[in-house]
C-alpha positions in Angstrom: -9.0 -40.6 41.1 -5.3 -41.0 40.4 -6.0 -41.3 36.7 -8.2 -38.2 36.8 -5.4 -36.2 38.6 -2.9 -37.4 36.0 -5.2 -36.3 33.1 -5.8 -32.9 34.7 -2.0 -32.5 35.1 -1.5 -33.4 31.4 -4.2 -30.9 30.4 -2.6 -28.3 32.5 0.8 -28.9 30.8 -0.9 -28.7 27.4 -2.6 -25.4 28.4 0.7 -24.0 29.5 2.3 -25.1 26.2 -0.5 -23.5 24.2 -0.2 -20.2 26.1 3.5 -20.2 25.6 3.1 -20.8 21.9 0.5 -18.1 21.7 2.9 -15.7 23.4 5.7 -16.7 21.0 3.4 -16.1 18.0 2.2 -12.8 19.3 5.8 -11.6 20.0 6.9 -12.8 16.5 4.0 -11.2 14.7 4.9 -7.9 16.3 7.7 -7.6 13.7 6.1 -9.3 10.7 8.0 -7.6 7.9 7.6 -5.6 5.8 6.2 -2.8 7.9 6.5 0.9 8.8 8.4 1.8 11.9 11.1 3.9 13.5 14.7 3.5 14.7 15.6 5.6 17.7 18.6 6.1 19.9 18.3 3.9 23.0 20.9 2.8 25.6 21.3 -1.0 25.4 19.5 -1.2 22.1 19.9 -4.2 19.8 21.5 -2.2 16.9 24.7 -0.2 16.2 23.4 2.2 13.5 20.5 4.6 13.1 18.6 2.5 10.5 18.3 -0.6 12.8 19.0 -2.9 9.9 21.8 -5.0 11.4 21.9 -6.2 14.9 24.9 -5.3 17.0 27.4 -8.1 17.7 29.3 -8.8 20.9 31.7 -5.9 21.6 29.9 -3.5 19.3 27.9 -0.5 20.7 24.3 -1.2 21.4 22.8 2.3 20.9 19.7 2.1 18.6 16.4 0.2 18.8 13.3 -0.3 16.8 10.1 1.0 18.3 6.5 -0.1 17.8 4.1 1.9 15.6 2.3 3.4 18.5 5.4 5.5 19.1 5.0 7.1 15.7 3.1 10.2 16.7 2.8 11.9 13.4 1.3 9.5 10.9 0.2 11.7 7.9 1.9 11.8 4.5 1.6 13.5 1.2 2.8 12.6 -2.3 3.3 14.5 -5.5 4.4 13.5 -9.0 4.7 14.9 -12.5 3.1 13.9 -15.8 1.5 10.4 -15.8 -1.1 8.4 -17.7 -3.7 5.7 -17.5 -3.5 3.1 -20.3 -6.6 1.1 -21.2 -6.6 -2.4 -22.7 -7.4 -0.9 -26.2 -4.2 1.3 -25.8 -6.2 4.5 -25.3 -4.3 6.7 -22.8 -5.7 9.3 -20.5 -2.9 11.8 -19.8 -2.6 14.0 -16.7 0.0 16.7 -16.0 0.5 16.0 -12.3 -0.6 14.0 -9.3 -0.9 14.6 -5.6 -2.0 12.4 -2.7 -2.6 12.4 1.0 -3.2 9.7 3.6 -1.9 8.3 6.9 -0.4 5.2 8.4 -2.9 2.7 9.8 -1.8 1.7 13.3 -4.8 -0.4 14.2 -4.4 -4.0 15.4 -3.2 -5.8 18.5 0.5 -5.7 17.6 0.5 -2.0 17.0 2.6 -2.7 13.9 2.0 -0.3 11.0 1.8 -2.5 7.9 -0.9 -0.4 6.2 -2.0 3.0 5.0 -5.5 4.4 5.0 -7.6 7.4 4.0 -5.4 7.7 0.9 -6.8 10.0 -1.8 -5.1 10.6 -5.2 -5.8 13.6 -7.3 -4.7 13.8 -10.9 -4.8 17.2 -12.7 -5.2 18.5 -16.2 -6.4 15.1 -17.4 -7.6 14.6 -21.0 -8.0 12.0 -23.8 -8.3 12.9 -27.5 -8.5 16.6 -26.6 -11.5 15.9 -24.3 -11.1 16.9 -20.7 -11.7 14.3 -18.0 -12.9 15.1 -14.5 -15.2 14.0 -11.7 -15.8 17.3 -9.8 -16.0 21.0 -10.2 -12.3 21.5 -11.0 -11.7 21.2 -14.7 -9.5 18.3 -15.7 -9.2 16.9 -12.1 -9.8 13.3 -11.3 -10.0 12.4 -7.6 -9.9 8.8 -6.4 -12.2 7.4 -3.7 -10.6 6.8 -0.3 -8.1 4.0 -0.5 -6.2 1.7 1.9 -3.7 -1.1 1.6 -0.8 -3.1 3.0 2.9 -3.4 2.5 3.9 -6.8 0.9 7.0 -8.3 -0.7 7.7 -8.4 -4.4 10.8 -10.3 -3.3 11.8 -10.8 0.4 15.2 -12.0 -0.6 15.9 -8.8 -2.6 14.1 -6.7 -0.1 11.7 -5.3 -2.8 8.6 -3.9 -1.2 5.2 -3.1 -2.7 2.4 -1.0 -1.4 -1.1 -2.4 -2.4 -4.0 0.0 -2.6 -7.8 -0.7 -2.9 -11.0 1.1 -2.0 -11.7 1.5 1.7 -15.4 0.9 0.9 -15.8 -2.8 0.3 -17.1 -3.3 -3.2 -16.8 0.4 -4.0 -15.2 2.0 -7.0 -11.5 2.9 -7.1 -12.6 6.1 -8.9 -15.2 7.2 -11.5 -15.2 10.2 -13.9 -16.4 11.5 -17.2 -14.5 12.6 -20.3 -16.0 15.3 -22.5 -19.3 17.2 -21.8 -17.8 18.8 -18.7 -18.9 19.4 -16.1 -19.9 15.8 -15.2 -23.5 15.0 -16.0 -23.5 17.1 -19.1 -23.3 14.4 -21.8 -19.8 13.2 -21.2 -18.6 9.6 -21.4 -18.7 7.9 -18.0 -15.8 5.8 -16.9 -15.9 3.7 -13.8 -12.8 2.0 -12.3 -13.7 -0.9 -9.9 -13.9 -4.7 -9.8 -15.9 -6.2 -12.6 -15.5 -9.7 -14.0 -11.8 -10.0 -15.0 -10.5 -10.9 -11.6 -8.4 -7.8 -11.0 -9.4 -7.6 -7.3 -9.9 -3.8 -7.5 -6.4 -3.0 -6.5 -3.0 -1.8 -7.7 0.6 -2.3 -6.6 3.4 0.3 -6.5 7.0 -0.2 -5.7 8.0 1.8 -2.6 11.5 2.8 -1.6 13.9 3.2 0.2 13.8 0.3 2.6 15.8 0.0 5.8 16.6 3.7 5.8 15.2 6.3 8.2 13.9 9.1 6.0 11.1 11.7 5.7 10.8 11.1 2.0 10.5 8.1 -0.4 9.5 7.0 -3.9 6.3 5.4 -5.0 6.4 4.0 -8.6 3.5 2.6 -10.6 4.6 0.9 -13.9 2.7 -0.6 -16.8 3.6 -3.5 -19.0 5.5 -2.7 -22.2 4.0 -5.7 -24.0 0.5 -5.9 -22.7 -1.7 -2.8 -22.8 -3.6 -2.1 -19.6 -1.5 -4.5 -17.5 0.2 -3.4 -14.3 3.7 -4.4 -13.3 3.7 -6.2 -11.0 0.3 -7.8 -10.8 1.2 -10.1 -7.9 3.1 -10.1 -4.6 5.5 -12.8 -3.5 2.8 -14.9 -1.9 0.3 -14.4 -4.8 -2.4 -13.0 -2.5 -4.4 -11.7 -4.2 -3.7 -13.8 -7.3 -3.9 -10.7 -9.5 -3.9 -7.0 -8.7 -4.9 -4.9 -11.8 -7.5 -2.2 -12.1 -10.5 -2.7 -14.4 -12.8 -0.2 -15.9 -16.1 0.1 -17.8 -16.5 2.9 -20.4 -20.1 4.0 -20.9 -21.4 0.8 -19.5 -19.5 -1.3 -22.1 -17.5 -4.5 -21.5 -14.9 -4.3 -18.7 -11.3 -4.0 -19.7 -7.9 -3.7 -17.9 -6.5 -0.3 -17.2 -3.1 0.4 -15.8 -1.5 3.4 -14.0 1.9 4.7 -15.0 3.4 7.3 -12.6 6.2 8.1 -10.2 5.6 10.1 -7.1 7.7 11.4 -4.1 6.2 10.6 -0.7 6.7 13.1 2.2 6.2 11.7 5.6 5.2 13.9 8.5 8.2 12.7 10.5 11.1 10.4 9.7 10.0 6.7 9.4 11.5 3.6 8.0 10.1 0.7 5.8 11.6 -2.3 7.6 12.2 -5.1 5.1 
């Protein structure tokens, strides 16, 4: 009986340790950077300045604090950019005169941390290749993506360089599809489908997002292509190499799949001031 009581006591201590560890992990994961958040004025906060980037030391004013994503009440954003292009592996380029986007922060999850965006739709206008208009709807020259989502990741944690990854919300679905020539679509044009095929691109794309550790209602979102390899995105990986490669692929008229890269710079407008904590 004594041995049984001792074993029960040991099991109880182990259970307490596991629960304590679980609480530690949960509290730590609540601020798993990088992520979207806010810095607000708060008495006895941990920070001295309005960006909540540096913790206050003894004797300094403690007047600002980070808040969880559930306290971000306005989660929508828009984006807009000027001329841009898609470059295929064979160096053919589809040029568009402008781009716009809309979406929102994804605040799902037990930690209430906003590490993701969702319902993102990009629209590129006045798109053409070799004097042939490209589109996928009734608006001439407009290419509209499918609904996209993705997470914040590090290009370099040490340098505080943050990337935003985007992929289709529909698992296995296309990133976008459109036709060039023969407009409207379905009238003899060349069909182009951008999705995951057999090259291991993971149906996603990275952009560099800035600024970080600054409360603002605006930011930059930059997609860049390789200067040496046509159709290759820069970067293709995040710091942890998950996924191992992030580069869009396409098929033209059902032909062999090839890399395709996006080159554009856009300005993001947040519905309210937020911060990318890095």
